[in-house]
C-alpha positions in Angstrom: -55.2 5.6 -56.5 -55.8 2.1 -55.1 -59.4 0.9 -55.6 -59.9 -0.8 -52.2 -63.5 -1.6 -53.0 -62.4 -3.6 -56.0 -59.7 -5.4 -54.0 -62.3 -6.2 -51.4 -64.7 -7.7 -54.0 -61.9 -9.8 -55.5 -60.9 -11.1 -52.1 -64.5 -12.1 -51.3 -64.7 -13.9 -54.7 -61.5 -15.7 -54.0 -62.5 -16.8 -50.5 -65.4 -18.9 -51.8 -62.9 -20.9 -53.8 -60.6 -21.4 -50.9 -63.4 -22.7 -48.7 -63.9 -25.6 -51.0 -60.2 -26.6 -51.2 -59.1 -29.8 -49.6 -56.2 -30.0 -47.2 -54.0 -31.7 -49.8 -54.7 -29.0 -52.4 -53.8 -26.3 -49.9 -50.6 -28.1 -48.8 -49.5 -28.7 -52.4 -50.0 -25.0 -53.2 -48.0 -24.0 -50.1 -45.1 -26.3 -51.0 -45.1 -24.9 -54.6 -45.0 -21.4 -53.2 -42.1 -22.3 -50.9 -40.1 -23.7 -53.8 -40.8 -20.7 -56.0 -39.5 -18.4 -53.2 -36.2 -20.2 -53.4 -36.2 -20.2 -57.2 -36.7 -16.4 -57.3 -34.2 -15.6 -54.5 -32.1 -13.3 -56.7 -35.2 -11.3 -57.9 -36.4 -10.8 -54.3 -32.9 -9.8 -53.1 -32.6 -7.2 -55.8 -35.9 -5.7 -54.8 -34.8 -5.7 -51.1 -31.6 -3.9 -52.0 -33.7 -1.0 -53.2 -35.5 -0.8 -49.9 -32.2 -1.1 -48.0 -30.6 1.7 -50.0 -33.6 4.0 -49.4 -33.6 3.2 -45.7 -29.9 4.0 -45.4 -30.4 7.3 -47.3 -33.2 8.2 -44.9 -31.0 7.5 -41.9 -33.0 4.5 -40.6 -31.6 3.0 -37.4 -29.2 0.1 -38.0 -31.4 -2.2 -35.9 -34.4 -1.5 -38.1 -32.4 -1.9 -41.3 -31.4 -5.3 -40.0 -35.1 -6.2 -39.6 -35.7 -5.0 -43.2 -32.8 -6.8 -44.8 -33.2 -10.1 -46.6 -30.5 -12.6 -47.2 -30.5 -16.0 -49.0 -30.8 -17.6 -45.6 -33.7 -15.5 -44.6 -35.6 -16.3 -47.8 -34.8 -19.9 -47.2 -36.3 -19.5 -43.7 -39.4 -18.0 -45.3 -39.8 -21.0 -47.6 -39.2 -23.4 -44.7 -42.0 -21.6 -42.8 -44.4 -22.3 -45.6 -43.4 -25.9 -45.6 -43.9 -26.1 -41.9 -47.4 -24.6 -42.3 -48.2 -27.2 -45.0 -47.2 -29.9 -42.5 -49.6 -28.7 -39.8 -53.0 -30.4 -39.3 -55.7 -28.6 -41.2 -58.3 -27.1 -38.8 -61.0 -26.6 -41.4 -63.9 -29.0 -41.1 -63.0 -30.0 -37.5 -66.2 -31.0 -35.6 -65.9 -29.0 -32.4 -69.2 -30.3 -30.8 -71.9 -32.7 -31.9 -75.2 -33.4 -30.1 -78.8 -34.3 -30.6 -81.8 -32.3 -29.4 -84.9 -34.0 -27.8 -86.8 -33.2 -31.0 -84.3 -35.2 -33.1 -82.3 -32.3 -34.6 -78.7 -33.3 -35.2 -76.4 -30.3 -34.5 -72.7 -30.0 -35.3 -70.5 -27.1 -34.5 -67.8 -27.2 -37.2 -64.7 -25.1 -37.8 -64.7 -22.9 -40.9 -62.5 -20.1 -42.4 -62.8 -16.6 -41.1 -63.2 -15.3 -44.7 -61.1 -12.3 -45.7 -58.4 -11.2 -43.3 -56.6 -7.8 -43.5 -53.1 -7.4 -42.0 -51.3 -4.1 -41.5 -47.7 -4.5 -40.6 -44.3 -2.7 -40.5 -40.8 -3.3 -41.8 -40.3 -7.0 -41.7 -40.8 -8.4 -45.3 -40.8 -12.0 -44.0 -44.2 -11.3 -42.5 -45.6 -11.2 -46.1 -44.9 -14.9 -46.6 -45.8 -15.9 -43.1 -49.1 -14.1 -43.1 -50.1 -15.5 -46.5 -49.2 -19.1 -45.5 -51.2 -19.0 -42.2 -54.2 -17.3 -43.7 -54.2 -19.6 -46.8 -53.9 -22.8 -44.8 -56.9 -21.7 -42.7 -58.9 -21.1 -45.9 -58.8 -17.3 -45.8 -58.1 -14.7 -48.5 -55.8 -12.0 -47.2 -55.2 -8.4 -48.1 -51.8 -7.1 -46.9 -50.7 -3.5 -46.1 -47.0 -3.5 -45.4 -44.8 -0.6 -44.5 -43.6 1.8 -47.2 -39.9 1.1 -46.3 -40.4 -2.6 -47.4 -42.5 -1.9 -50.4 -40.2 -3.2 -53.1 -39.5 -6.4 -51.1 -43.1 -7.0 -50.4 -44.1 -6.5 -54.0 -41.5 -9.0 -55.1 -42.5 -11.6 -52.5 -46.2 -11.2 -53.2 -45.6 -11.5 -57.0 -43.9 -14.8 -56.5 -46.6 -16.1 -54.2 -49.4 -14.9 -56.6 -47.7 -16.7 -59.5 -47.6 -19.9 -57.4 -51.3 -19.6 -56.8 -52.0 -19.1 -60.5 -49.8 -22.1 -61.3 -51.9 -24.3 -59.0 -55.2 -23.1 -60.3 -56.0 -21.0 -57.2 -57.3 -17.5 -57.6 -54.4 -15.0 -57.4 -56.6 -12.7 -55.4 -56.4 -15.0 -52.4 -53.4 -12.8 -51.8 -53.4 -9.1 -52.5 -50.9 -6.4 -51.5 -51.9 -2.7 -51.1 -49.0 -0.9 -52.9 -50.2 2.7 -52.4 -48.1 4.2 -49.6 -50.4 7.2 -49.0 -51.7 7.2 -45.4 -55.2 8.0 -46.5 -55.3 4.5 -48.1 -54.4 2.9 -44.8 -57.1 4.8 -43.1 -59.6 3.8 -45.8 -58.5 0.2 -45.6 -59.5 0.2 -41.9 -63.0 1.0 -42.9 -63.4 -1.8 -45.5 -65.7 -3.8 -43.2 -68.1 -4.6 -46.1 -65.5 -7.0 -47.4 -62.9 -7.7 -44.7 -63.9 -9.9 -41.8 -61.0 -9.4 -39.5 -58.1 -6.9 -39.3 -54.8 -7.7 -37.5 -52.1 -5.0 -36.9 -48.5 -6.2 -36.4 -46.0 -3.6 -35.3 -45.3 -1.0 -32.7 -47.6 0.5 -30.1 -48.4 3.5 -32.4 -49.6 1.4 -35.3 -51.7 -0.9 -33.1 -53.3 2.0 -31.3 -54.1 3.7 -34.6 -55.8 0.6 -35.9 -57.8 -0.1 -32.7 -59.0 3.5 -32.6 -59.9 3.9 -36.2 -61.0 0.6 -37.7 -64.6 -0.3 -38.4 -63.5 -3.9 -39.0 -63.2 -6.2 -36.0 -59.6 -6.0 -34.8 -57.4 -8.4 -32.9 -55.0 -6.3 -30.9 -51.5 -7.8 -31.0 -48.0 -7.1 -29.8 -47.2 -4.6 -27.1 -45.9 -6.4 -24.0 -45.0 -4.8 -20.7 -44.2 -8.2 -19.3 -43.4 -8.7 -15.6 -41.6 -11.3 -13.5 -42.4 -11.4 -9.8 -39.7 -12.9 -7.6 -41.5 -14.2 -4.5 -40.0 -14.5 -1.0 -40.0 -18.3 -1.5 -38.2 -18.2 -4.9 -35.2 -20.2 -5.9 -33.0 -17.2 -6.3 -30.5 -18.9 -8.7 -33.4 -19.9 -10.9 -34.8 -16.4 -10.7 -31.6 -14.8 -12.0 -31.4 -17.2 -14.9 -35.0 -16.7 -15.9 -34.7 -12.9 -15.7 -31.5 -12.7 -17.7 -33.1 -14.9 -20.4 -36.4 -13.0 -20.4 -34.7 -9.6 -20.6 -31.6 -10.1 -22.7 -32.0 -13.0 -25.1 -33.9 -10.6 -27.5 -34.7 -7.1 -26.4 -36.9 -6.0 -29.3 -39.7 -8.5 -28.9 -43.1 -8.3 -27.2 -42.5 -11.2 -24.8 -39.3 -9.8 -23.3 -39.4 -9.0 -19.6 -39.6 -5.2 -19.1 -40.5 -5.0 -15.4 -39.5 -6.8 -12.2 -41.6 -7.1 -9.0 -39.5 -8.2 -6.0 -40.6 -9.3 -2.5 -39.0 -7.0 0.0 -37.9 -9.8 2.3 -35.3 -11.0 -0.3 -33.8 -7.7 -1.2 -30.6 -8.1 0.7 -29.9 -11.6 -0.6 -31.2 -11.3 -4.1 -30.7 -7.7 -5.5 -26.9 -7.6 -5.4 -26.7 -10.9 -7.2 -29.3 -9.9 -9.8 -27.6 -6.5 -10.3 -24.3 -8.1 -11.1 -25.9 -10.4 -13.7 -27.8 -7.5 -15.3 -24.7 -5.3 -15.3 -22.8 -8.0 -17.1 -25.4 -7.7 -19.9 -25.3 -3.9 -19.8 -28.9 -3.6 -18.6 -29.8 -0.2 -17.1 -31.8 -0.7 -13.8 -34.5 1.7 -12.6 -35.9 1.0 -9.1 -37.9 2.3 -6.2 -36.3 3.5 -3.0 -36.1 0.0 -1.4 -34.4 -1.4 -4.5 -31.9 1.4 -4.7 -30.8 0.7 -1.1 -29.2 -2.5 -2.3 -28.1 -1.6 -5.9 -25.6 1.3 -5.9 -26.0 3.4 -9.1 -29.6 2.2 -9.8 -31.6 4.9 -11.4 -34.9 6.2 -9.8 -37.9 4.5 -11.3 -40.6 7.0 -12.3 -44.3 6.2 -12.4 -44.1 6.0 -16.2 -41.4 3.3 -16.0 -43.7 0.8 -14.5 -46.0 0.8 -17.5 -43.3 1.1 -20.3 -42.4 -1.4 -23.0 -38.7 -0.4 -23.4 -37.6 -2.8 -26.1 -34.1 -1.9 -24.9 -31.5 -2.8 -22.3 -33.6 -1.2 -19.5 -35.6 -2.8 -16.8 -37.8 -1.4 -14.0 -38.0 -2.8 -10.4 -40.7 -2.5 -7.8 -40.7 -4.0 -4.3 -43.8 -5.4 -2.7 -44.7 -6.9 0.7 -46.8 -9.9 -0.5 -48.0 -11.8 -3.5 -51.4 -9.9 -3.4 -49.5 -6.6 -3.7 -47.5 -8.0 -6.6 -50.6 -9.1 -8.4 -52.3 -5.7 -7.9 -49.2 -3.9 -9.3 -49.0 -6.2 -12.3 -52.7 -5.9 -13.1 -52.4 -2.1 -12.9 -49.5 -1.8 -15.3 -49.4 -4.8 -17.6 -50.6 -4.9 -21.2 -52.3 -8.3 -21.0 -49.4 -10.2 -22.6 -47.2 -12.4 -20.4 -46.5 -12.5 -16.7 -44.4 -14.8 -14.5 -43.9 -15.7 -10.9 -40.8 -17.3 -9.5 -41.7 -19.3 -6.3 -41.5 -22.6 -4.6 -44.7 -21.8 -2.8 -47.6 -23.6 -4.4 -50.3 -21.5 -2.8 -48.6 -18.3 -4.0 -48.2 -19.8 -7.5 -51.9 -20.8 -7.7 -53.0 -17.4 -6.5 -50.8 -15.7 -9.2 -52.1 -18.0 -11.9 -55.8 -17.3 -11.0 -55.5 -13.6 -10.4 -53.2 -12.1 -12.9 -55.1 -10.8 -15.9 -52.9 -11.7 -19.0 -53.0 -14.0 -22.0 -50.1 -16.1 -20.7 -49.3 -16.6 -17.0 -46.2 -18.6 -16.0 -44.8 -20.2 -12.9 -41.0 -20.6 -12.8 -40.4 -20.0 -16.5 -39.4 -17.2 -18.9 -41.9 -15.0 -20.6 -40.0 -15.6 -23.8 -42.0 -18.8 -24.3 -45.1 -16.9 -25.4 -44.7 -17.9 -29.0 -46.8 -20.0 -31.4 -43.8 -22.3 -32.3 -42.9 -22.8 -28.6 -46.5 -23.7 -27.8 -46.5 -26.3 -30.5 -48.8 -24.4 -32.9 -46.1 -24.5 -35.6 -46.4 -20.9 -36.4 -48.3 -17.7 -35.4 -49.8 -14.6 -36.9 -49.1 -12.7 -33.7 -49.8 -12.6 -29.9 -53.3 -11.4 -29.1 -53.5 -9.3 -25.9 -57.3 -9.0 -25.9 -60.0 -11.5 -25.0 -62.2 -11.7 -28.2 -62.0 -13.6 -30.4 -58.5 -15.0 -29.7 -56.0 -14.6 -26.8 -52.3 -15.4 -26.7 -50.3 -16.9 -29.6 -52.5 -17.1 -32.7 -52.0 -20.2 -34.8 -54.2 -21.6 -37.5 -57.2 -22.3 -35.3 -57.3 -18.6 -34.2 -57.7 -17.7 -37.9 -61.0 -19.6 -38.1 -64.6 -19.2 -37.0 -67.3 -21.8 -36.7 -70.8 -22.4 -37.8 -73.6 -24.7 -36.7 -74.8 -27.4 -39.2 -78.2 -28.7 -38.3 -79.9 -31.8 -39.9 -83.5 -32.7 -39.3 -86.2 -35.0 -40.7 -89.1 -32.6 -41.0 -89.1 -30.9 -37.6 -91.1 -27.6 -37.4 -91.2 -25.3 -34.4 -94.4 -25.1 -32.4 
């Protein structure tokens, strides 16, 4: 049985060492880890073959097996990810604010590591390296709990990374992997608030809901995205079709894919047949309300549950509205706080949409697929936060930090 208390204590011990490391020391360690991943490619692939064989024997869906599978190219991409993280500016020590009080106290608000971060995630073994790299660069120790279907792969990757830490004189316990697959261990991990400062779930809606409902550690809710695109009456319709096709079909199994369309009723006749042709060419099933179905023969009836569903499939829901205010109300009712977009040439409608839609990322005339740390210029991300505390939207290095106030006086006492 895994001793989570012991893992927590060792992570806390490691974090104090990490907090004293310079940017150069952290970067050198990340580059060493990247090189070691390449050196140990065959070892990692052999471990991954065991996971793949077990997944096939258990009848796992081919799409999920593909997410689980590692190749030399994917390991090289993991290593490249660590190199990119090493090249990013180090946020630790950044002075966020600096001011002097009338009594002469000098106050600095300075960025510091979060401490110990826990991450619970599903099949993708590449997350193991990504999560380590981001947490480490931000000065945090990390405890990982991956899915049982990727256990052998995660153990191999973690082993290589921990060896790299040891080689660089960094405590190996800056990275720990929970290898026990019993569900009770995952449940107990969620209660480890004595040692873990922040818990981040990465995976499907079921995993995220379980963590949010059961954790006593502060949680950042990530992932699920019922993302909408609203096509306004003043939209460039050619632009709208291009954006919708990109947002829906470029990758269907990601949280920033478009799942729901809201369409101004005035453009139904000119827009819907053209859109339907484009969606059919990509084999997308359409589910619409009565006013949509009038102009799209063969369109399925949208049920109430369709408007709030993250399909992660070649399916899209459609709802007609009479004005931008109605579109905003519909989106705010059914969205998951992820990413929403309006297609319009009307500046007033665009501004109203930007101000009133309650989501982490709100777009005008652009695809929701841009909600991504790399696309935002953060270099990498740990996930997309759909909540408001303590981070929102793509979470890069800065979102894995906290801050503290540093106050310098010259003998002041409070009267």
